[in-house]
C-alpha positions in Angstrom: 0.0 0.0 0.0 1.4 3.4 -1.0 1.1 5.9 1.8 2.7 8.9 0.1 0.2 11.3 -1.5 -0.8 14.9 -1.7 -4.1 16.8 -2.2 -4.5 19.5 -4.8 -7.8 21.1 -5.5 -9.7 18.2 -4.0 -7.8 15.6 -6.0 -5.6 13.0 -4.2 -2.4 12.6 -6.2 0.1 9.8 -5.8 3.3 9.2 -7.8 3.5 5.4 -7.4 0.6 3.2 -6.7 -3.0 3.8 -5.6 -2.8 5.4 -2.1 -4.1 3.8 1.1 -5.7 0.7 -0.5 -8.1 -0.8 -0.6 -10.3 2.1 -1.6 -14.0 2.6 -2.1 -15.3 4.6 -5.1 -19.0 5.3 -5.3 -21.8 7.3 -6.8 -25.5 6.9 -6.0 -26.6 3.3 -5.7 -23.3 1.7 -6.7 -20.2 1.3 -4.5 -17.0 -0.5 -5.5 -13.9 -1.5 -3.6 -10.6 -1.8 -5.5 -6.9 -2.0 -5.1 -3.9 -1.6 -7.5 -4.9 -4.9 -9.2 -8.6 -4.4 -9.8 -12.0 -4.6 -8.2 -12.4 -6.6 -4.9 -16.1 -5.9 -4.0 -19.2 -4.5 -5.7 -22.3 -3.3 -3.7 -25.4 -2.3 -5.5 -28.7 -1.0 -3.9 -31.4 -2.0 -6.3 -34.6 -0.1 -6.5 -36.5 -3.4 -6.2 -34.5 -4.6 -3.2 -36.5 -4.8 0.0 -34.3 -7.3 1.8 -31.1 -9.2 1.2 -27.4 -8.2 1.0 -26.4 -5.3 -1.3 -23.0 -7.0 -2.0 -23.1 -8.6 -5.4 -19.5 -9.5 -5.9 -16.9 -10.2 -3.2 -13.3 -11.3 -3.7 -12.4 -14.4 -1.7 -10.1 -17.1 -2.9 -10.1 -16.0 -6.5 -9.6 -12.4 -7.8 -12.4 -10.1 -8.8 -12.6 -7.9 -11.9 -9.1 -7.5 -13.4 -7.9 -5.9 -16.6 -4.7 -6.7 -18.5 -2.8 -5.5 -21.5 -1.9 -8.6 -23.6 1.0 -8.6 -25.9 2.5 -11.7 -27.5 0.4 -13.9 -25.2 1.9 -12.1 -22.1 -0.5 -10.4 -19.8 0.5 -7.2 -18.0 -1.5 -6.1 -14.9 -1.8 -2.5 -13.9 1.1 -0.8 -12.1 -0.6 2.6 -11.4 1.7 5.7 -11.6 0.9 9.4 -11.3 -2.5 8.5 -9.9 -5.3 11.1 -9.6 -7.9 9.8 -7.1 -11.5 11.2 -6.7 -14.4 9.9 -4.7 -16.0 8.3 -7.8 -12.8 6.7 -9.3 -9.2 7.2 -10.3 -7.1 7.6 -13.4 -3.4 6.9 -13.8 -0.5 6.2 -16.1 0.1 2.5 -16.7 3.6 1.7 -18.0 3.8 -1.5 -20.1 7.2 -2.4 -21.6 8.2 1.2 -21.7 4.9 2.3 -23.2 2.5 4.5 -21.2 -1.2 3.7 -21.4 -3.8 5.8 -19.5 -6.1 3.8 -17.2 -9.3 4.9 -15.5 -11.6 3.1 -13.1 -14.8 5.0 -12.3 -18.4 4.8 -11.1 -20.7 6.9 -13.2 -24.5 6.7 -13.8 -24.7 3.4 -11.9 -22.1 1.9 -14.2 -18.6 0.7 -13.2 -16.4 1.8 -16.1 -12.8 0.8 -16.8 -11.3 2.7 -19.7 -7.9 2.3 -21.3 -6.4 4.9 -23.7 -3.6 3.7 -25.9 -0.6 6.0 -26.7 0.0 7.1 -30.3 3.0 4.7 -30.5 1.2 1.6 -29.3 2.6 -1.6 -30.8 0.3 -3.3 -33.2 -0.1 -6.5 -31.2 -1.6 -5.1 -27.9 -5.0 -6.3 -26.8 -7.2 -5.2 -23.8 -8.9 -7.9 -21.8 -11.1 -8.1 -18.7 -11.4 -11.2 -16.5 -13.3 -12.4 -13.4 -14.0 -15.6 -11.8 -17.5 -17.0 -11.7 -17.0 -17.4 -7.9 -16.6 -13.6 -7.6 -20.4 -13.5 -7.5 -21.4 -13.6 -3.8 -24.0 -16.0 -2.4 -24.5 -14.5 1.1 -24.8 -17.3 3.6 -22.5 -16.4 6.4 -24.9 -15.7 9.2 -22.0 -14.9 11.6 -20.9 -11.9 9.5 -23.3 -9.0 9.2 -21.7 -8.0 5.9 -22.3 -11.3 4.1 -25.4 -12.8 5.7 -28.5 -13.7 3.8 -30.6 -10.9 5.3 -33.8 -12.8 4.6 -33.1 -13.6 1.0 -31.8 -16.6 -0.9 -29.7 -15.9 -3.9 -29.4 -18.2 -7.0 -26.9 -17.1 -9.6 -27.7 -17.5 -13.3 -25.2 -18.9 -15.8 -23.3 -16.2 -17.7 -24.1 -16.0 -21.4 -22.2 -14.1 -24.0 -24.2 -11.9 -26.4 -21.7 -11.6 -29.2 -23.6 -9.0 -31.3 -23.8 -6.8 -28.3 -20.2 -7.5 -27.0 -21.8 -8.2 -23.6 -21.7 -11.0 -21.0 -25.2 -11.3 -19.4 -25.8 -12.8 -16.0 -27.2 -12.0 -12.6 -29.2 -13.8 -10.0 -32.7 -14.5 -8.8 -33.3 -13.5 -5.2 -36.0 -15.4 -3.2 -37.5 -14.7 0.2 -36.2 -17.3 2.6 -39.6 -19.0 3.0 -40.3 -22.4 1.7 -42.9 -22.6 -1.0 -45.3 -24.6 1.2 -45.0 -22.0 3.9 -45.9 -19.0 1.8 -49.6 -19.0 2.5 -49.2 -19.2 6.2 -46.4 -16.6 6.2 -48.6 -14.2 4.2 -51.4 -14.6 6.8 -49.0 -14.1 9.6 -47.5 -11.0 8.1 -50.4 -8.7 8.7 -50.6 -9.0 12.5 -46.8 -8.9 12.7 -46.7 -5.7 10.7 -49.4 -4.3 13.0 -47.4 -5.2 16.0 -44.4 -3.4 14.6 -46.5 -0.3 13.9 -47.5 -0.2 17.6 -43.9 -0.7 18.8 -43.3 3.1 18.8 -45.5 3.6 21.8 -43.7 5.7 24.5 -41.2 7.0 21.9 -39.6 3.7 21.1 -38.3 3.0 17.6 -40.4 0.5 15.7 -38.9 -2.8 14.8 -40.1 -4.5 11.7 -40.6 -8.3 11.7 -37.2 -10.1 11.9 -35.3 -7.0 13.0 -33.0 -6.9 16.0 -33.8 -3.2 16.3 -32.4 -0.2 14.5 -28.9 -1.6 14.3 -26.5 -1.3 11.4 -26.6 -5.1 10.9 -30.3 -5.5 11.3 -32.3 -7.1 8.5 -35.8 -6.5 7.3 -38.0 -9.6 7.9 -38.6 -12.1 5.1 -41.7 -11.1 3.1 -43.9 -13.7 1.5 -44.1 -13.4 -2.3 -42.2 -14.0 -5.5 -38.6 -13.4 -6.5 -36.8 -10.5 -8.0 -34.0 -10.8 -10.6 -30.9 -8.7 -10.7 -29.5 -8.5 -14.2 -25.9 -7.7 -14.7 -24.0 -7.0 -17.9 -20.3 -6.8 -18.5 -20.1 -4.9 -21.8 -17.4 -3.7 -24.1 -17.3 -0.6 -26.3 -15.2 -2.5 -28.9 -15.4 -5.9 -30.5 -14.5 -8.7 -28.1 -14.7 -12.5 -27.8 -15.4 -14.5 -24.7 -13.4 -17.4 -23.3 -13.5 -19.3 -20.1 -11.3 -21.8 -18.3 -12.5 -25.4 -18.0 -11.7 -25.5 -14.3 -12.2 -22.8 -11.6 -14.3 -21.1 -14.1 -12.8 -17.8 -15.1 -14.6 -15.6 -17.7 -12.5 -13.6 -20.1 -13.5 -10.8 -22.5 -10.7 -10.2 -25.0 -10.4 -7.6 -27.7 -10.5 -9.2 -31.2 -8.5 -6.4 -32.9 -5.2 -4.9 -31.8 -5.4 -1.5 -30.2 -4.8 1.6 -32.3 -2.8 4.6 -31.2 -4.8 7.5 -29.5 -8.0 5.4 -29.2 -9.8 4.5 -26.0 -11.3 1.1 -25.1 -13.8 0.6 -22.3 -15.6 -2.1 -20.4 -18.7 -1.3 -18.3 -20.4 -3.3 -15.7 -24.1 -2.3 -15.8 -27.2 -3.3 -13.8 -30.9 -3.6 -14.7 -34.1 -5.0 -13.2 -35.2 -6.6 -16.5 -33.2 -8.6 -19.0 -34.9 -6.7 -21.9 -33.8 -3.4 -20.4 -30.2 -4.6 -20.1 -30.2 -5.8 -23.7 -32.0 -2.8 -25.1 -29.4 -0.5 -23.6 -26.8 -2.5 -25.4 -23.1 -2.0 -25.0 -22.3 1.7 -24.5 -20.1 3.4 -27.0 -16.7 4.7 -25.9 -18.0 8.2 -26.7 -21.0 7.8 -24.4 -18.8 6.6 -21.6 -16.3 9.4 -22.2 -19.1 11.9 -21.9 -20.3 10.3 -18.6 -16.8 10.4 -17.2 -16.3 14.0 -18.3 -19.5 15.0 -16.6 -18.3 13.4 -13.3 -15.0 15.1 -13.5 -16.7 18.5 -14.2 -19.1 17.9 -11.3 -16.2 17.3 -8.8 -14.0 20.1 -10.2 -16.9 22.5 -9.7 -17.4 21.2 -6.1 -13.7 21.6 -5.3 -13.7 25.1 -6.7 -16.6 26.3 -4.6 -15.7 24.5 -1.3 -14.3 26.7 1.5 -10.6 26.4 2.1 -8.8 26.2 5.4 -5.2 27.5 5.9 -4.2 26.5 9.4 -0.5 25.9 9.1 -1.2 22.1 9.3 -1.0 20.9 5.7 -2.6 17.5 6.5 -5.5 19.0 8.4 -6.1 21.5 5.6 -6.1 18.7 3.0 -8.5 16.6 5.0 -10.8 19.6 5.4 -10.8 19.9 1.6 -11.5 16.2 1.0 -14.5 15.8 3.4 -17.1 17.7 1.3 -15.7 15.9 -1.8 -16.4 12.5 -0.3 -19.7 13.5 1.1 -21.0 14.3 -2.4 -21.3 10.8 -3.8 -23.4 9.8 -0.8 -26.3 11.6 -2.6 -28.9 9.4 -4.3 -29.6 11.0 -7.7 -32.9 9.3 -8.3 -34.3 10.3 -4.8 -33.4 14.0 -4.2 -32.7 14.6 -0.5 -31.8 11.0 0.3 -28.2 10.5 1.5 -26.4 7.3 1.9 -25.0 6.9 5.4 -21.6 5.8 4.0 -19.6 5.4 0.8 -19.9 1.7 1.3 -22.1 -0.9 3.0 -24.9 1.4 4.2 -28.0 2.7 2.6 -30.1 5.7 3.7 -30.8 6.4 7.3 -32.6 9.2 9.3 -30.2 10.7 11.7 -27.3 10.0 9.4 -28.7 12.7 7.2 -30.2 15.1 9.7 -27.6 15.5 12.4 -24.4 17.7 12.3 -25.6 19.1 9.0 -24.7 22.8 9.5 -21.6 21.6 7.6 -23.5 21.2 4.3 -24.9 24.7 4.7 -21.4 26.1 5.5 -19.8 24.5 2.4 -22.6 25.8 0.1 -24.9 22.8 -0.4 -28.1 24.7 0.7 -30.1 23.1 -2.1 -29.3 19.6 -0.9 -30.5 20.5 2.6 -33.8 21.8 1.3 -34.1 18.6 -0.7 -33.4 16.6 2.4 -35.9 18.4 4.5 -38.5 17.7 1.9 -37.4 14.1 1.5 -37.9 13.3 5.2 -41.3 15.0 5.2 -42.3 13.2 2.0 -41.4 9.8 3.4 -42.6 10.3 6.9 -45.1 8.0 8.5 -48.4 9.7 9.4 -48.2 8.4 12.9 -44.6 7.5 13.6 -42.9 10.3 11.9 -39.4 10.3 10.4 -38.0 7.0 9.1 -34.9 5.9 10.9 -33.7 3.3 8.4 -34.7 2.9 4.7 -34.6 -0.1 2.5 -33.2 0.3 -1.0 -36.7 0.1 -2.5 -37.7 3.2 -0.4 -39.7 1.4 2.3 -39.2 1.9 6.0 -37.3 -0.6 8.0 -37.4 1.4 11.3 -38.8 4.6 12.6 -36.7 7.0 14.7 -37.1 7.4 18.4 -39.7 10.2 18.6 -37.7 12.7 20.8 -34.7 12.4 18.5 -36.9 13.5 15.5 -36.3 17.0 16.9 -33.1 17.0 14.7 -35.4 17.9 11.8 -36.7 21.0 13.5 -33.2 22.0 14.4 -32.0 21.6 10.9 -35.0 23.5 9.5 -34.1 26.5 11.7 -30.4 26.3 10.7 -31.4 26.2 7.0 -33.6 29.3 7.4 -30.9 31.1 9.4 -28.1 30.4 7.0 -30.0 31.0 3.8 -32.7 33.5 4.7 -35.2 31.3 2.8 -38.4 32.3 4.5 -40.7 30.7 2.0 -39.2 27.2 2.5 -39.4 27.7 6.2 -43.1 28.5 5.9 -43.6 25.5 3.6 -42.0 23.0 6.0 -43.2 24.6 9.2 -46.5 22.6 9.5 -44.6 19.3 9.3 -42.1 20.6 12.0 -45.1 21.5 14.2 -46.5 18.0 13.8 -43.2 16.5 14.9 -43.0 18.8 17.9 -46.5 17.9 18.9 -45.6 14.2 18.9 -42.6 14.9 21.0 -44.4 17.2 23.5 -47.0 14.5 24.0 -44.3 12.3 25.5 -43.4 14.7 28.3 -43.0 13.0 31.6 -45.2 14.9 34.1 -44.2 18.5 34.2 -40.4 17.9 33.7 -40.1 19.2 30.2 -38.4 15.8 29.4 -39.6 13.1 27.0 -39.9 9.4 27.5 -38.2 7.1 24.9 -35.3 4.8 24.5 -32.0 6.3 23.3 -31.5 6.7 19.5 -28.0 5.3 20.0 -26.4 2.8 20.7 -27.9 -0.2 19.1 -28.4 -2.3 22.2 -29.8 0.1 24.7 -30.4 -2.6 27.4 -26.6 -2.6 27.7 -26.7 1.0 29.0 -29.4 -0.1 31.5 -32.4 1.1 29.5 -35.7 -0.8 29.9 -38.1 0.8 27.4 -39.3 3.2 30.1 -36.5 5.7 29.8 -35.7 9.4 29.8 -32.6 9.5 27.6 -30.1 12.3 28.0 -29.1 12.1 24.4 -32.7 12.1 23.1 -33.6 14.9 25.4 -30.7 17.2 24.4 -31.9 16.6 20.9 -35.3 17.6 22.1 -34.1 20.7 24.0 -32.4 22.0 20.8 -35.5 21.3 18.9 -37.8 23.0 21.4 -35.6 26.1 21.2 -35.7 26.0 17.4 -39.5 25.4 17.5 -40.1 28.5 19.6 -38.1 30.5 17.1 -39.8 29.1 14.0 -43.3 29.5 15.6 -42.6 33.1 16.5 -41.5 33.9 12.9 -44.6 32.2 11.6 -46.9 34.0 14.0 -48.0 30.8 15.8 -48.3 32.1 19.3 -49.8 28.9 20.8 -46.9 26.7 19.6 -44.4 29.3 20.7 -45.9 29.4 24.2 -46.0 25.6 24.4 -42.3 25.3 23.3 -41.1 28.0 25.7 -43.0 26.4 28.5 -41.4 23.0 27.8 -37.9 24.7 27.6 -38.3 26.3 31.0 -39.5 23.1 32.6 -36.6 21.2 30.9 -34.1 23.7 32.2 -35.4 23.4 35.7 -35.2 19.6 35.7 -32.2 18.6 33.5 -29.4 19.1 36.0 -31.3 17.8 39.1 -32.4 14.7 37.3 -29.4 13.8 35.1 -26.5 15.4 37.1 -24.5 12.8 38.9 -23.2 14.3 42.2 -20.1 12.1 42.3 -18.9 12.2 38.7 -20.4 15.7 38.0 -21.6 14.6 34.5 -25.0 13.7 33.2 -26.0 10.0 33.4 -27.1 8.4 30.2 -30.7 7.9 31.3 -33.3 8.2 34.0 -36.1 5.8 34.8 -39.3 7.3 33.4 -41.4 6.0 36.3 -39.3 6.5 39.3 -37.1 9.3 38.0 -34.1 7.5 39.4 -30.7 8.0 37.8 -29.0 4.9 36.3 -25.4 4.2 36.8 -24.5 4.4 33.1 -22.6 7.2 31.4 -22.0 8.0 27.7 -20.1 10.7 25.9 -23.2 11.7 24.0 -25.2 12.5 27.1 -25.1 16.1 25.8 -25.8 16.1 22.1 -25.0 19.7 21.1 -27.0 20.4 18.0 -27.3 24.2 18.1 -26.0 27.1 20.1 -28.9 27.1 22.5 -27.2 24.2 24.2 -24.7 26.7 25.6 -27.4 28.2 27.7 -28.4 24.9 29.1 -24.9 23.9 30.0 -23.7 27.3 31.2 -21.8 26.8 34.4 -21.3 23.1 33.9 -18.4 23.2 31.4 -15.5 22.9 33.9 -17.0 19.8 35.5 -17.9 18.2 32.2 -14.4 18.9 30.8 -12.9 17.2 33.8 -15.0 14.2 33.3 -13.9 13.9 29.7 -10.3 14.2 30.6 -10.5 11.9 33.6 -12.7 9.2 32.3 -13.1 9.3 28.5 -9.9 10.5 26.8 -7.9 7.7 25.1 -4.7 7.9 23.1 -6.7 7.7 19.8 -10.0 9.5 20.6 -12.8 9.9 23.0 -14.1 6.7 24.6 -17.9 6.3 24.5 -18.1 5.0 28.1 -15.8 5.0 31.1 -13.6 1.9 31.5 -15.2 1.2 34.9 -18.8 1.3 33.6 -20.4 -2.1 33.1 -21.6 -1.1 29.6 -18.0 -0.6 28.3 -17.4 -2.9 25.4 -20.5 -4.9 26.3 -21.4 -5.3 22.7 -17.8 -5.8 21.6 -18.4 -3.2 19.0 -20.0 0.3 19.4 -19.5 0.5 23.2 -15.7 0.7 22.9 -15.7 3.0 19.9 -15.8 6.8 19.5 -18.6 8.0 17.2 -17.3 11.3 15.8 -20.9 12.4 15.3 -21.3 12.7 19.0 -18.2 14.9 19.4 -19.6 18.4 19.0 -19.9 19.0 22.7 -16.3 17.9 23.4 -15.1 20.3 20.7 -17.1 23.1 22.2 -15.7 22.4 25.6 -12.1 22.5 24.3 -12.9 25.9 22.7 -14.8 27.4 25.6 -12.4 26.2 28.2 -9.5 27.4 26.0 -7.6 24.1 25.9 -5.1 24.3 23.0 -3.3 21.2 24.3 -6.4 19.1 23.8 -7.2 20.8 20.4 -3.7 19.7 19.3 -4.5 16.1 20.3 -7.8 16.3 18.5 -6.3 17.5 15.2 -3.7 14.7 15.6 -6.6 12.2 15.6 -7.9 13.6 12.3 -4.5 13.5 10.7 -4.3 9.8 11.4 -7.5 9.2 9.4 -6.5 11.5 6.7 -3.4 9.3 6.2 -5.8 6.4 5.8 -7.9 8.5 3.3 -10.9 7.4 5.3 -13.5 8.8 7.7 -14.8 6.2 10.2 -18.2 5.9 11.7 -16.6 4.6 14.9 -13.0 4.8 16.0 -12.1 1.6 17.7 -10.5 2.4 21.1 -10.5 -1.0 22.7 -6.7 -1.0 22.7 -4.6 1.9 23.9 -3.2 3.0 20.6 -2.5 6.6 19.4 -3.2 5.4 15.8 -6.3 3.1 16.0 -6.5 0.3 13.5 -8.9 0.2 10.6 -11.5 -2.6 11.0 -14.0 -4.2 8.8 -17.2 -2.4 9.8 -17.0 0.9 11.8 -13.6 2.1 10.5 -13.3 0.6 7.0 -10.2 1.6 5.2 -11.0 3.7 2.2 -14.7 4.3 3.2 -16.1 7.6 4.4 -19.1 8.0 6.8 -21.4 10.9 6.0 -22.3 12.2 9.4 -18.7 11.8 10.6 -17.4 13.8 7.7 -19.8 16.6 8.6 -19.2 16.4 12.3 -15.4 16.7 11.9 -15.7 19.4 9.3 -18.0 21.7 11.3 -16.0 21.0 14.5 -13.0 22.6 12.8 -15.1 25.6 11.9 -16.8 25.9 15.3 -13.9 25.0 17.6 -10.6 25.5 15.8 -11.4 28.5 13.8 -14.1 29.6 16.3 -17.1 30.8 14.3 -20.6 29.5 13.8 -23.6 30.7 11.8 -26.7 30.3 13.8 -30.2 31.7 14.3 -29.6 35.5 14.6 -26.3 35.6 12.8 -22.6 35.0 13.3 -20.8 34.3 16.6 -17.1 34.1 17.2 -15.4 31.8 19.7 -11.8 33.0 20.3 -9.4 30.5 21.9 -5.7 29.8 22.0 -5.9 27.5 19.0 -3.7 28.0 16.0 -3.9 31.0 13.8 -6.0 30.2 10.8 -7.8 31.5 7.8 -11.1 30.0 6.5 -12.0 31.2 3.0 -15.4 31.2 1.5 -17.8 30.1 4.2 -21.4 30.4 2.9 -23.9 32.6 4.6 -27.1 34.1 3.2 -25.9 34.2 -0.4 -22.5 35.7 0.6 -19.1 34.3 1.2 -17.2 34.9 4.4 -13.4 35.0 4.7 -12.4 34.6 8.3 -8.9 35.2 9.6 -8.1 34.5 13.3 -4.7 35.6 14.7 -3.1 35.6 18.1 -4.1 33.3 21.0 -6.5 33.8 23.8 -10.2 33.6 24.8 -10.9 37.2 24.1 -10.9 39.5 21.0 -8.5 42.4 21.3 -9.4 43.6 17.8 -12.2 42.7 15.5 -13.0 44.1 12.0 -15.6 43.2 9.4 -14.8 44.7 6.0 -12.5 47.1 7.7 -15.1 48.3 10.1 -14.0 47.9 13.8 -16.2 46.3 16.3 -15.6 46.2 20.0 -17.0 44.5 23.2 -18.8 41.7 21.3 -18.3 38.2 20.1 -21.6 38.4 18.2 -21.6 40.2 14.9 -24.3 42.7 13.9 -26.3 41.7 10.9 -25.8 44.9 9.0 -22.0 44.5 8.5 -22.2 42.5 5.4 -21.2 45.2 2.9 -18.3 43.5 1.1 -17.9 44.0 -2.7 -19.1 41.1 -4.9 -20.8 39.4 -2.0 -17.5 38.7 -0.2 -17.0 39.7 3.3 -13.8 39.7 5.4 -13.6 39.1 9.1 -10.3 39.6 11.0 -10.3 38.6 14.6 -7.2 39.1 16.8 -7.3 37.0 19.9 -5.7 37.7 23.2 -5.6 36.9 26.9 -6.8 40.2 28.3 -10.5 40.7 28.7 -12.0 44.0 27.5 -12.3 46.7 30.2 -16.1 46.8 30.2 -19.0 44.5 29.4 -18.5 41.9 26.7 -21.4 40.5 24.8 -20.6 36.8 24.4 -23.6 35.4 22.6 -27.3 35.9 21.8 -28.9 33.1 19.8 -32.0 33.9 17.8 -31.2 37.7 18.1 -30.2 40.0 15.3 -28.4 43.3 16.0 -28.2 46.4 13.8 -26.8 49.9 14.3 -24.3 48.5 16.8 -22.1 51.0 18.8 -19.7 50.3 21.7 -17.4 52.0 24.1 -15.4 51.1 27.1 -18.5 51.3 29.3 -20.8 49.2 27.2 -22.7 48.9 23.9 -26.0 49.7 22.2 -27.9 48.4 19.2 -31.4 47.8 17.8 -32.4 44.2 18.5 -34.9 41.8 17.0 -35.4 38.2 18.1 -37.6 35.2 17.9 -38.6 32.5 20.4 -36.9 32.5 23.8 -34.2 35.2 23.5 -31.3 35.5 25.9 -27.9 37.2 25.8 -24.8 36.3 27.8 -22.7 39.2 29.0 -19.3 38.8 30.7 -18.6 41.6 33.2 -16.1 41.7 36.1 -18.2 43.1 38.8 -16.7 45.5 41.4 -17.8 47.7 44.3 -17.8 50.7 42.0 -19.9 49.5 39.0 -22.8 47.3 38.2 -24.1 45.9 34.9 -27.3 47.2 33.6 -29.2 45.8 30.6 -32.1 47.7 29.2 -34.6 47.1 26.4 -36.5 50.2 25.3 -35.2 51.9 28.4 -36.6 49.3 30.8 -34.0 47.5 32.9 -33.9 43.7 32.5 -32.9 41.7 35.5 -30.5 38.7 35.2 -32.2 35.5 34.3 -32.6 33.6 37.6 -32.3 30.2 35.9 -28.8 31.0 34.7 -25.7 29.4 36.2 -23.0 31.9 37.1 -19.7 31.8 35.5 -18.4 30.3 32.2 -17.5 26.9 33.7 -16.7 28.4 37.1 -18.2 28.0 40.5 -18.0 29.7 43.9 -15.5 32.5 44.5 -14.1 32.2 40.9 -17.5 33.3 39.6 -17.3 36.7 41.3 -14.1 37.5 39.4 -15.0 36.2 36.0 -18.8 36.6 35.9 -21.1 35.6 33.0 -24.7 36.6 33.3 -27.7 35.7 31.1 -30.5 38.0 30.5 -33.9 37.1 29.0 -34.9 39.8 26.6 -38.5 40.7 25.5 -37.9 40.7 21.7 -39.9 40.1 18.6 -39.1 39.1 15.1 -40.2 42.3 13.2 -40.1 44.9 16.0 -36.7 46.4 16.5 -36.1 47.5 20.1 -33.3 49.4 21.6 -30.8 47.3 23.6 -28.3 48.9 25.9 -25.7 47.0 27.9 -23.7 49.2 30.2 -21.6 49.4 33.3 -23.2 51.9 35.7 -21.3 53.5 38.7 -22.5 52.7 42.1 -21.5 54.1 45.5 -19.8 57.5 45.9 -19.2 57.9 42.2 -22.9 57.6 41.5 -23.8 60.0 44.3 -21.4 62.6 42.8 -23.5 62.6 39.6 -21.4 60.4 37.4 -24.2 57.9 37.3 -26.7 60.4 35.9 -24.2 61.5 33.3 -23.5 57.9 32.4 -27.2 57.2 32.1 -27.6 60.2 29.8 -24.8 58.9 27.7 -26.5 55.6 27.5 -29.7 57.1 26.3 -27.8 59.0 23.5 -26.0 55.8 22.5 -29.3 54.0 22.2 -30.7 56.7 20.1 -27.6 56.8 18.0 -27.8 53.1 17.4 -31.5 53.5 16.5 -30.6 56.3 14.1 -28.2 54.1 12.2 -31.1 51.9 11.3 -33.7 54.6 11.2 -32.6 57.8 9.3 -35.6 59.8 10.7 -34.0 60.0 14.1 -30.7 61.4 12.9 -31.8 65.0 12.7 -33.3 64.8 16.2 -30.1 63.4 17.6 -28.0 66.1 15.9 -30.2 68.9 17.3 -30.1 67.4 20.8 -26.3 67.3 20.7 -26.0 70.9 19.6 
């Protein structure tokens, strides 16, 4: 395996050999594993496949699809040189006896194409041949291996036949439900009540299990369905005249060119798939020109994607390259014939629910807004009228599982993020009724007046191993729900739905009152994984996704807990190669010998936020090292195996497959770099900055509301010593006003200089769901016009003293600190008095700008001497000035008053 490669414009380039083999190439329903020699596995998700394995071909004793150049009866296998690797294939130089051919393997339009271009000086006796063993076709029978088990379907391969006039080998298999013919009638009668039972299994928020399922697990099968067979037709076609030969023993099929190659011409084989033999034959063998156009379209698609993808310049070449590759390998997970559907992985998996919905700010950030809108419509279109969003889909589009109801809040969160990042109000209005239906189903599962929902955890697969019983209040599910309830309040306010807004806010406040008391373990000072829904007793089980941070509102919920939670991560969960899912001393650790010893990157947003908020550059450095390891594998795992204490965990055969890329892991790591390393996020209400002592970096081309943001962060420290947007200086805020986007050509530049010294006066840390305009600031405070939707709060850092107090006013009326807020950004006790963060709940509305003033007011002798009155007068003028920037009618009045 060659491990030396570089990335340029989204293309992996290797001088000698295909890098990091084996590799998976994919597009849509077809996925192919290959190495330097040829194809080792083929997976195809047929539109008629309801059950059974997607793996059609698998290399075991004998090789898979191989190509050779034949000359004087000698066969030359590929020795790739000067490789260019893309997610859908690779092309290379292939030297044969001092002659350079050009070879390309690619997946395009549900065809596997191998194309050879002969040099002008090709000798006259060269032939191009393709071979594979009959035994390459897989008959899945290994019930001990989830990859190659029958999954409820028996497969009978058909004999390969050569259609000479079409230059095509025709074969395939018939797939039969694993039910004996005599049992079909009884099975059909039994199917109806079994299906009905499965429909009822979502009671109390549980995920439905279809007959024969072991639950919503990655290896779970749909149950056998009574009925007839399906036939999967497969053609191996040539774009040039070929003959067919086969060996008399260990049957090997060979397609061999009948005429010597000519200089400058291309010769192609294509492996194609069809549901009907007639359709396969009618399509015939594709011409080389047709295949060339298909390949050119794929290259153009990915060149355009690379050109528009944001670029990171962090000083870490491997991290920057990985950042560039992740959106590229996310692209082929799309299912072209089902807009909005997204394969969970570039191999093995089909379409799942949370694999598409969670951690998907990344797609918005890298400019794939249209795909997110398609996705939101897809999940609405395919939802069950009672059970809601599908958790797992079969290739034919039917549902295999439904998502745990509280976890369906991911949809609402993503809808709000889509509306915030695009400004697409019409789509938000279109999809709002469905979001409201989901929210109503979640709200109906509230346990008493706790604000918390009943339902087994969405993850891991075997919830009984983390002590769940089916009567559970899951911390993971409920942090999904909290983020969704906050997003719902926002969306309802924008839509003018006062009843739903009030319901969502009520649930949020009950949730905030009960989350820490119910889930907070007093010994370990970290939330437990679940609480018994009947007794409200905590269970002695812990998981790193107890807090699933899906939007910025989660910072309000966890304010004041960060130091304790970070200590738990460091003490109990950090391993040399990643973040353990469960402490080593917990009974659940490795209880399934699979997920429960592996780090799921999709659960890692909270840990990245903690590293950033607690300003831990040492841990950030370790984290980027973990990513560099997987970059060198040219892979992105679903789960990082941490059973052994290794700084460089091994690739395995399921969760961390070499050469495969997991969709939600790609997004999770990509947006974690944006949120934690660069320190910026785009959320409801605008842009927030999160300075830390991480490396200086520049992020070019982040997408936001039809504009591109270039973000440069310099220096080190948790505060901003200087901040400019398009050259305009801003002070005393980590939240950017929404009227600063004035850059030429839709391009805006943010320069943030970080430091260790806090500003002298109040500092606005965040305000989710709030938009500011006409912002002004001085050493004593700031003023702006503010609008907001839903439950709107701001966090202000201010070092209190005996001489000053902090005052927050909306339209001149003072707003008291929010009583539910914890004091201190991860601090407790005496520390909080020194470094104090206060939250304020503001009475704001979406379309009614109100004056917001945040100011340090003198108290004691200074105030008695009159300084306080002068300061108050200055505050009033600042508010009016801020209002005037947004409302020109007030400018004349302000000028006259100052004269």
